[in-house]
Gaussian input, Z-matrix of N, CA and C with variables (Angstrom, degrees):
# hf/3-21g

backbone

0 1
 N
 C     1     B1
 C     2     B2     1     A1
 N     3     B3     2     A2     1     D1
 C     4     B4     3     A3     2     D2
 C     5     B5     4     A4     3     D3
 N     6     B6     5     A5     4     D4
 C     7     B7     6     A6     5     D5
 C     8     B8     7     A7     6     D6
 N     9     B9     8     A8     7     D7
 C    10    B10     9     A9     8     D8
 C    11    B11    10    A10     9     D9
 N    12    B12    11    A11    10    D10
 C    13    B13    12    A12    11    D11
 C    14    B14    13    A13    12    D12
 N    15    B15    14    A14    13    D13
 C    16    B16    15    A15    14    D14
 C    17    B17    16    A16    15    D15
 N    18    B18    17    A17    16    D16
 C    19    B19    18    A18    17    D17
 C    20    B20    19    A19    18    D18
 N    21    B21    20    A20    19    D19
 C    22    B22    21    A21    20    D20
 C    23    B23    22    A22    21    D21
 N    24    B24    23    A23    22    D22
 C    25    B25    24    A24    23    D23
 C    26    B26    25    A25    24    D24
 N    27    B27    26    A26    25    D25
 C    28    B28    27    A27    26    D26
 C    29    B29    28    A28    27    D27
 N    30    B30    29    A29    28    D28
 C    31    B31    30    A30    29    D29
 C    32    B32    31    A31    30    D30
 N    33    B33    32    A32    31    D31
 C    34    B34    33    A33    32    D32
 C    35    B35    34    A34    33    D33
 N    36    B36    35    A35    34    D34
 C    37    B37    36    A36    35    D35
 C    38    B38    37    A37    36    D36
 N    39    B39    38    A38    37    D37
 C    40    B40    39    A39    38    D38
 C    41    B41    40    A40    39    D39
 N    42    B42    41    A41    40    D40
 C    43    B43    42    A42    41    D41
 C    44    B44    43    A43    42    D42
 N    45    B45    44    A44    43    D43
 C    46    B46    45    A45    44    D44
 C    47    B47    46    A46    45    D45
 N    48    B48    47    A47    46    D46
 C    49    B49    48    A48    47    D47
 C    50    B50    49    A49    48    D48
 N    51    B51    50    A50    49    D49
 C    52    B52    51    A51    50    D50
 C    53    B53    52    A52    51    D51
 N    54    B54    53    A53    52    D52
 C    55    B55    54    A54    53    D53
 C    56    B56    55    A55    54    D54
 N    57    B57    56    A56    55    D55
 C    58    B58    57    A57    56    D56
 C    59    B59    58    A58    57    D57
 N    60    B60    59    A59    58    D58
 C    61    B61    60    A60    59    D59
 C    62    B62    61    A61    60    D60
 N    63    B63    62    A62    61    D61
 C    64    B64    63    A63    62    D62
 C    65    B65    64    A64    63    D63
 N    66    B66    65    A65    64    D64
 C    67    B67    66    A66    65    D65
 C    68    B68    67    A67    66    D66
 N    69    B69    68    A68    67    D67
 C    70    B70    69    A69    68    D68
 C    71    B71    70    A70    69    D69
 N    72    B72    71    A71    70    D70
 C    73    B73    72    A72    71    D71
 C    74    B74    73    A73    72    D72
 N    75    B75    74    A74    73    D73
 C    76    B76    75    A75    74    D74
 C    77    B77    76    A76    75    D75
 N    78    B78    77    A77    76    D76
 C    79    B79    78    A78    77    D77
 C    80    B80    79    A79    78    D78
 N    81    B81    80    A80    79    D79
 C    82    B82    81    A81    80    D80
 C    83    B83    82    A82    81    D81
 N    84    B84    83    A83    82    D82
 C    85    B85    84    A84    83    D83
 C    86    B86    85    A85    84    D84
 N    87    B87    86    A86    85    D85
 C    88    B88    87    A87    86    D86
 C    89    B89    88    A88    87    D87
 N    90    B90    89    A89    88    D88
 C    91    B91    90    A90    89    D89
 C    92    B92    91    A91    90    D90
 N    93    B93    92    A92    91    D91
 C    94    B94    93    A93    92    D92
 C    95    B95    94    A94    93    D93
 N    96    B96    95    A95    94    D94
 C    97    B97    96    A96    95    D95
 C    98    B98    97    A97    96    D96
 N    99    B99    98    A98    97    D97
 C   100   B100    99    A99    98    D98
 C   101   B101   100   A100    99    D99
 N   102   B102   101   A101   100   D100
 C   103   B103   102   A102   101   D101
 C   104   B104   103   A103   102   D102
 N   105   B105   104   A104   103   D103
 C   106   B106   105   A105   104   D104
 C   107   B107   106   A106   105   D105
 N   108   B108   107   A107   106   D106
 C   109   B109   108   A108   107   D107
 C   110   B110   109   A109   108   D108
 N   111   B111   110   A110   109   D109
 C   112   B112   111   A111   110   D110
 C   113   B113   112   A112   111   D111
 N   114   B114   113   A113   112   D112
 C   115   B115   114   A114   113   D113
 C   116   B116   115   A115   114   D114
 N   117   B117   116   A116   115   D115
 C   118   B118   117   A117   116   D116
 C   119   B119   118   A118   117   D117
 N   120   B120   119   A119   118   D118
 C   121   B121   120   A120   119   D119
 C   122   B122   121   A121   120   D120
 N   123   B123   122   A122   121   D121
 C   124   B124   123   A123   122   D122
 C   125   B125   124   A124   123   D123
 N   126   B126   125   A125   124   D124
 C   127   B127   126   A126   125   D125
 C   128   B128   127   A127   126   D126
 N   129   B129   128   A128   127   D127
 C   130   B130   129   A129   128   D128
 C   131   B131   130   A130   129   D129
 N   132   B132   131   A131   130   D130
 C   133   B133   132   A132   131   D131
 C   134   B134   133   A133   132   D132
 N   135   B135   134   A134   133   D133
 C   136   B136   135   A135   134   D134
 C   137   B137   136   A136   135   D135
 N   138   B138   137   A137   136   D136
 C   139   B139   138   A138   137   D137
 C   140   B140   139   A139   138   D138
 N   141   B141   140   A140   139   D139
 C   142   B142   141   A141   140   D140
 C   143   B143   142   A142   141   D141
 N   144   B144   143   A143   142   D142
 C   145   B145   144   A144   143   D143
 C   146   B146   145   A145   144   D144
 N   147   B147   146   A146   145   D145
 C   148   B148   147   A147   146   D146
 C   149   B149   148   A148   147   D147
 N   150   B150   149   A149   148   D148
 C   151   B151   150   A150   149   D149
 C   152   B152   151   A151   150   D150
 N   153   B153   152   A152   151   D151
 C   154   B154   153   A153   152   D152
 C   155   B155   154   A154   153   D153
 N   156   B156   155   A155   154   D154
 C   157   B157   156   A156   155   D155
 C   158   B158   157   A157   156   D156
 N   159   B159   158   A158   157   D157
 C   160   B160   159   A159   158   D158
 C   161   B161   160   A160   159   D159
 N   162   B162   161   A161   160   D160
 C   163   B163   162   A162   161   D161
 C   164   B164   163   A163   162   D162
 N   165   B165   164   A164   163   D163
 C   166   B166   165   A165   164   D164
 C   167   B167   166   A166   165   D165
 N   168   B168   167   A167   166   D166
 C   169   B169   168   A168   167   D167
 C   170   B170   169   A169   168   D168
 N   171   B171   170   A170   169   D169
 C   172   B172   171   A171   170   D170
 C   173   B173   172   A172   171   D171
 N   174   B174   173   A173   172   D172
 C   175   B175   174   A174   173   D173
 C   176   B176   175   A175   174   D174
 N   177   B177   176   A176   175   D175
 C   178   B178   177   A177   176   D176
 C   179   B179   178   A178   177   D177

   B1=1.4471
   B2=1.5277
   B3=1.3158
   B4=1.4560
   B5=1.5267
   B6=1.3042
   B7=1.4601
   B8=1.5167
   B9=1.3114
   B10=1.4604
   B11=1.5149
   B12=1.3069
   B13=1.4498
   B14=1.5149
   B15=1.3154
   B16=1.4635
   B17=1.5324
   B18=1.3295
   B19=1.4662
   B20=1.5168
   B21=1.3290
   B22=1.4525
   B23=1.5227
   B24=1.3210
   B25=1.4589
   B26=1.5277
   B27=1.3234
   B28=1.4540
   B29=1.5252
   B30=1.3403
   B31=1.4574
   B32=1.5257
   B33=1.3238
   B34=1.4629
   B35=1.5236
   B36=1.3205
   B37=1.4636
   B38=1.5221
   B39=1.3266
   B40=1.4592
   B41=1.5287
   B42=1.3221
   B43=1.4561
   B44=1.5223
   B45=1.3305
   B46=1.4667
   B47=1.5281
   B48=1.3245
   B49=1.4596
   B50=1.5201
   B51=1.3298
   B52=1.4733
   B53=1.5232
   B54=1.3212
   B55=1.4629
   B56=1.5297
   B57=1.3257
   B58=1.4711
   B59=1.5328
   B60=1.3146
   B61=1.4632
   B62=1.5280
   B63=1.3152
   B64=1.4685
   B65=1.5311
   B66=1.3357
   B67=1.4717
   B68=1.5251
   B69=1.3161
   B70=1.4579
   B71=1.5295
   B72=1.3218
   B73=1.4645
   B74=1.5190
   B75=1.3184
   B76=1.4603
   B77=1.5308
   B78=1.3390
   B79=1.4571
   B80=1.5360
   B81=1.3379
   B82=1.4656
   B83=1.5271
   B84=1.3207
   B85=1.4580
   B86=1.5165
   B87=1.3151
   B88=1.4652
   B89=1.5250
   B90=1.3146
   B91=1.4698
   B92=1.5241
   B93=1.3315
   B94=1.4638
   B95=1.5218
   B96=1.3135
   B97=1.4634
   B98=1.5272
   B99=1.3124
   B100=1.4654
   B101=1.5154
   B102=1.3276
   B103=1.4662
   B104=1.5131
   B105=1.3324
   B106=1.4663
   B107=1.5228
   B108=1.3230
   B109=1.4662
   B110=1.5288
   B111=1.3320
   B112=1.4673
   B113=1.5183
   B114=1.3325
   B115=1.4680
   B116=1.5221
   B117=1.3193
   B118=1.4611
   B119=1.5220
   B120=1.3268
   B121=1.4650
   B122=1.5267
   B123=1.3261
   B124=1.4627
   B125=1.5199
   B126=1.3270
   B127=1.4695
   B128=1.5268
   B129=1.3262
   B130=1.4633
   B131=1.5268
   B132=1.3294
   B133=1.4636
   B134=1.5339
   B135=1.3199
   B136=1.4605
   B137=1.5180
   B138=1.3360
   B139=1.4600
   B140=1.5270
   B141=1.3317
   B142=1.4668
   B143=1.5270
   B144=1.3222
   B145=1.4628
   B146=1.5254
   B147=1.3190
   B148=1.4657
   B149=1.5262
   B150=1.3274
   B151=1.4582
   B152=1.5226
   B153=1.3273
   B154=1.4576
   B155=1.5277
   B156=1.3263
   B157=1.4574
   B158=1.5276
   B159=1.3267
   B160=1.4744
   B161=1.5139
   B162=1.3331
   B163=1.4535
   B164=1.5250
   B165=1.3196
   B166=1.4609
   B167=1.5250
   B168=1.3228
   B169=1.4627
   B170=1.5237
   B171=1.3320
   B172=1.4600
   B173=1.5252
   B174=1.3233
   B175=1.4541
   B176=1.5134
   B177=1.3125
   B178=1.4562
   B179=1.4898
   A1=109.19
   A2=116.26
   A3=120.67
   A4=109.99
   A5=114.71
   A6=119.97
   A7=107.39
   A8=116.44
   A9=121.50
   A10=110.25
   A11=116.18
   A12=121.00
   A13=115.14
   A14=118.71
   A15=119.09
   A16=111.62
   A17=117.54
   A18=119.48
   A19=110.62
   A20=116.32
   A21=119.34
   A22=110.71
   A23=116.78
   A24=120.40
   A25=110.95
   A26=116.57
   A27=120.61
   A28=110.98
   A29=116.64
   A30=120.02
   A31=112.49
   A32=117.87
   A33=120.58
   A34=109.90
   A35=117.08
   A36=119.52
   A37=111.13
   A38=117.56
   A39=120.52
   A40=110.76
   A41=117.26
   A42=121.09
   A43=112.13
   A44=116.65
   A45=120.04
   A46=111.20
   A47=116.74
   A48=120.18
   A49=110.99
   A50=116.78
   A51=120.15
   A52=110.79
   A53=116.24
   A54=120.10
   A55=110.72
   A56=116.82
   A57=120.27
   A58=111.76
   A59=118.49
   A60=122.71
   A61=111.69
   A62=118.08
   A63=122.13
   A64=115.22
   A65=122.15
   A66=118.48
   A67=114.12
   A68=117.40
   A69=120.84
   A70=112.11
   A71=117.24
   A72=121.19
   A73=110.75
   A74=114.68
   A75=120.75
   A76=110.95
   A77=116.28
   A78=121.74
   A79=108.24
   A80=118.14
   A81=120.19
   A82=114.28
   A83=118.07
   A84=120.00
   A85=112.88
   A86=115.76
   A87=120.16
   A88=110.59
   A89=117.10
   A90=120.88
   A91=110.89
   A92=116.80
   A93=119.60
   A94=109.95
   A95=116.90
   A96=120.68
   A97=111.22
   A98=116.39
   A99=119.98
   A100=112.34
   A101=116.45
   A102=120.26
   A103=111.93
   A104=116.82
   A105=120.10
   A106=111.37
   A107=116.84
   A108=120.32
   A109=110.57
   A110=116.61
   A111=120.63
   A112=110.27
   A113=116.76
   A114=120.84
   A115=110.43
   A116=117.95
   A117=120.79
   A118=111.71
   A119=117.29
   A120=120.16
   A121=110.59
   A122=117.41
   A123=120.63
   A124=111.75
   A125=116.95
   A126=119.87
   A127=110.33
   A128=117.12
   A129=120.19
   A130=110.57
   A131=116.31
   A132=120.16
   A133=111.55
   A134=116.98
   A135=121.52
   A136=110.19
   A137=116.51
   A138=120.17
   A139=110.84
   A140=117.06
   A141=120.31
   A142=110.46
   A143=117.20
   A144=120.90
   A145=110.98
   A146=116.93
   A147=120.47
   A148=109.95
   A149=117.27
   A150=121.23
   A151=110.59
   A152=116.53
   A153=121.02
   A154=110.58
   A155=117.22
   A156=121.77
   A157=110.61
   A158=117.09
   A159=119.94
   A160=111.16
   A161=118.05
   A162=120.82
   A163=111.10
   A164=117.09
   A165=120.57
   A166=111.40
   A167=117.89
   A168=120.40
   A169=111.90
   A170=117.42
   A171=120.14
   A172=111.04
   A173=117.57
   A174=121.18
   A175=111.88
   A176=118.45
   A177=121.74
   A178=108.20
   D1=124.30
   D2=178.89
   D3=-89.29
   D4=142.58
   D5=177.23
   D6=-106.59
   D7=108.76
   D8=-177.73
   D9=-73.96
   D10=130.09
   D11=174.18
   D12=83.01
   D13=11.43
   D14=-178.22
   D15=-69.15
   D16=-38.65
   D17=178.03
   D18=-68.79
   D19=-37.72
   D20=178.50
   D21=-64.08
   D22=-39.65
   D23=177.94
   D24=-65.27
   D25=-37.11
   D26=176.28
   D27=-61.00
   D28=-45.60
   D29=-179.66
   D30=-69.75
   D31=-31.42
   D32=174.80
   D33=-62.82
   D34=-45.67
   D35=178.92
   D36=-66.74
   D37=-34.99
   D38=176.70
   D39=-64.07
   D40=-43.37
   D41=177.19
   D42=-63.22
   D43=-40.71
   D44=177.11
   D45=-65.67
   D46=-34.28
   D47=175.73
   D48=-64.38
   D49=-41.61
   D50=176.05
   D51=-59.17
   D52=-43.01
   D53=-179.38
   D54=-65.24
   D55=-39.62
   D56=-178.67
   D57=-70.00
   D58=-32.98
   D59=-178.71
   D60=-82.58
   D61=-18.56
   D62=-172.73
   D63=-56.10
   D64=-34.81
   D65=178.51
   D66=-62.26
   D67=-21.62
   D68=-179.65
   D69=-88.20
   D70=-8.25
   D71=-176.81
   D72=-82.85
   D73=162.46
   D74=179.33
   D75=-68.80
   D76=-38.66
   D77=179.07
   D78=-124.68
   D79=86.66
   D80=-173.17
   D81=-68.58
   D82=-24.69
   D83=-179.09
   D84=-62.01
   D85=-39.63
   D86=179.27
   D87=-66.67
   D88=-41.88
   D89=-179.82
   D90=-66.48
   D91=-40.51
   D92=179.19
   D93=-65.70
   D94=-44.68
   D95=179.30
   D96=-62.25
   D97=-44.28
   D98=177.94
   D99=-63.73
   D100=-42.29
   D101=178.25
   D102=-63.73
   D103=-42.18
   D104=178.31
   D105=-65.26
   D106=-39.16
   D107=178.33
   D108=-62.60
   D109=-43.76
   D110=178.94
   D111=-62.14
   D112=-44.60
   D113=-178.34
   D114=-64.57
   D115=-46.59
   D116=-177.30
   D117=-64.24
   D118=-44.72
   D119=179.04
   D120=-64.24
   D121=-39.76
   D122=-179.79
   D123=-67.12
   D124=-39.05
   D125=178.73
   D126=-65.24
   D127=-40.30
   D128=177.82
   D129=-62.24
   D130=-45.42
   D131=179.23
   D132=-66.09
   D133=-36.10
   D134=179.53
   D135=-65.40
   D136=-42.80
   D137=178.87
   D138=-63.58
   D139=-37.72
   D140=177.06
   D141=-64.09
   D142=-41.64
   D143=-179.39
   D144=-65.77
   D145=-40.75
   D146=179.77
   D147=-68.27
   D148=-41.34
   D149=179.21
   D150=-63.31
   D151=-42.61
   D152=178.90
   D153=-64.53
   D154=-38.99
   D155=179.05
   D156=-65.13
   D157=-40.52
   D158=178.49
   D159=-66.18
   D160=-37.58
   D161=177.59
   D162=-64.73
   D163=-37.71
   D164=178.61
   D165=-67.36
   D166=-33.32
   D167=178.79
   D168=-72.18
   D169=-29.06
   D170=179.04
   D171=-68.60
   D172=-28.19
   D173=-179.82
   D174=-69.14
   D175=-25.22
   D176=-178.67
   D177=-74.71

């Protein structure tokens, strides 16, 4: 059984972790920007995976 979007969910949580740790960093702006970039890219990829999965179910 394949789990669609599991890697994307992992990267979303990783990006959120970067954002949560950023106030403790020397340069928090870079960490926040990097975390947001990771989250946004992962959400886009996750939506593509879910959309592709729904299209495959319609074929059945």
